[in-house]
N, C-alpha and C positions, 0 to 999 in steps of 0.2 A: 343697498349701500356698498356698491360697488366703486362707486365715483369717490368714497370716502378717503381713499387712498390719494394723497396730494399728486404724486407722480402721475396716476391715471386721469385724475380730475384736471391738471394742466393739460395732458394729451388731447381730451376729450372737448374740454371747454374752447380751446384754440379753433377748433373749428365750429362748435355750436354757436359762440355768441356773434358772429357775424351774420349768422341764418337767421337770429332771433332780432338783431337789429334791423335787417333787411325787411323783415317781414313788419316788425314795428313802424318804419318809416312809410311803408305801403300802407298800412292802416290807417294811420295819422292821417298821411296825406289825403287819402278817400274819405275819411270822416271829417277834415276840417274843410273838404270842397263842399260837401254836402251840408256841413254847418253853416255855411254861406249861401246856400241856396234855398233852402228852407224857409217856407212862409215865417213871418212875424205871428206872434202869439196874440191872441185878441185881447189879454190882459195885460200881458209883459212887454209886448211889443219887440223891439230888437234885442232886450237885453235878456231875453230867452237863450240867445246864443251862449251866454255864458254857461249855461246848464252843461255844454258838451267839454267844457274845460275842468269845472268845477267839480261835476260827480266823479268822472274817472280819478280825479287828483284825490277827492277823499276817499274813495275806494281803496286806490293803492296806497295811501297813507295807513289806513289799518291793514291792509295784507301786508305791508312792509313791515309794521310793529310784530305781526304774528310770525313772519318770517325771522325777525330778531329774537322773539321769544323762542321760537323752535331751534334756532340754531343757539341760543345761550344754555337751553337745556341739555342738548348732547354736550357743549363744551364743559359745562359745571357738571354734570352727571358721569360722562364717559370720560373726560379729559381729554377732547379731540380736539388737535391743534386747527385742522381745517375747519371745523364748524365754530371754533374762537375766531379765525379769520375773516370767516363769512360774516359773522356777528358785526365783528369790528366795521367790515365792509360794508355792510346795510345801513348802519346808523345814519350817515350822512344822507344817503337816498331817501330814506323815511323821512328826514328831518326837510328836505327841500321839497317832495310833494305835499307834506302837511302845510307846510308855509304857503306854497300855492294853494292849496285848498282853503284856507283860512283869507289869502288876499281875493282871491276871486269870489268868494262867500261873501265878503263884505262888500266888495264892487256890487253885486247882485242885491245884496242887502239892502243898499241905500235908495235905489228906486222902488224896492217893493215893501219894505218896512220902515222908511223915511231916515233911516240912521246905519251908520256903517256897523257898529258893533251893538250888541245887547247881551246881558249875562244870559244867555239861554243855555239850557242844560247841554243842547248839542253843540252849541259853540264854545262853550267853556269846558266841555270834556275833549274836545279837538284840541282846543288851546292846551289843555294839559298833555295830550299825547304829544305835542310839539315839544313842550318843557321836559318830557320824559327824553325825547331822542337827544336833547341840547344837552340834559344832564349826563345821559349815558357818554356821548361824546366827550365832555368835560372830565367826568370820574376818570376815563380812563387815559385821557391826556395828562391828570395830574398825577398819577400813579406811575413812578419809573420802571418797577417790578413788572415785566410783562405779564406774568402767569398771575399775580395778585391783581393787576388790572382787570385780566380777563375775569376773574372770579368774581371782584366786585360787580363788574358791568353786568355779567349774568345773573347776579341776584336782583340788580335794580331792573334789568329788562323783564325777569321772571315776576317780580311784584307787581311792575308797572302795566302787566298783562291783563289784570284784573279791569284797567280801563277801556279794554277793548268791547266787553258788553254793556258797559255802562253808555259807551259812545252810542252802539247800535240801539239800545234799548230807551234810551234818553226821550224819544219823541213819543214814548208809550206810557213809560213811568211819571214824567211830570209834564205840567202845562208847558206846552213849547209853540213858539212861533215858527220853528223850523218844520216844513212839512214831512208826512212820515214816508212810508214806501211809495214809489210811484211806479218802478221798473217791476220788480221781481215782489208780487204780492197775490194773494187770493183772488181770482178773478180777473188776471192778466195785468197788462202795464195801464196805469191811468193816464196815458197819454196817445196821441195818434202814432200810428207807426211812421209818420214822415219825421217824427222826432226819435222813435225807438232806433230806428236804423242806424244813423250817426253815432248816436248816445253808445250803442254796443260796440260801434267800430271803434270810436276814442277808447272805450274801456279794455277792449282787448289790443288796443294800438299802445296804451299806457302799460298793460301788463307785459307784453312782450318786450316794451322799452326799459322797463324796470328789471326783467329778467337779465337782459342784455348787459345793462350797467351793473348790475350786480355781480354776475360773472367776471367781467372786466375789471373792477374793483377788488374782487376777491383774489382774482390772479395777480394783480398789484400788489397785494398784501402778503401773499404767497412769496412772492419775488423778493419784496421787503425784508422778509423774515431770513429768506437763504441769504441773502446779503450780509444780513446782520449776524448770522451765525456764522458764516465765512470770514467775517470780518473779526469775530472772537477769536476763532481758530487761529487766525494767522497772528493776532495780538497774542495769545497763548503760547504760540510756538516762537 
């Protein structure tokens, strides 16, 4: 927890986020190159390439909500200002990645299922995840008091965390059009290594990109709060 000190966090993150961004750019560029060079699937044809955008986005959507929940826990229980800033910075990123997962999933579903959307357990629970992100952002924006907004948002984020296991196990608990686990499962991946390599590159690329963007947004939030506090001091003086 050494980086929980805002001054230390700002000093270290200043140098860390460009490194993360560079690694993310390299991995995603490599992954995209392989994405367009892999052979078409014998059933899905060229639409299989949507997998390399959709699956990493869905993974980061869940990971970002886990990050939001973790930051909200420390903000609510320990009243840590930096954790609250990190939570607020995380929510818009999670909403974007979740929207990307929903959009690419719909585009992939049309040729595979014959429709852009079905009220499938996996699709519906991911839609709920998106609404939780949007609700968190709207709730914090609707309360003027920063401390009250942080507490209300943290409670919503923690309550909404119950949706994560529902998303993960939805294909096992209910009859689902959505396929089950194909990458991480007993017996190894259910796809050729030709597809596994670019998929892993994109997943790691998305992960580093999310981490870099989260650091940048958290830094911006810290600067915003410092400027706000300075303005209050000057006004009171």
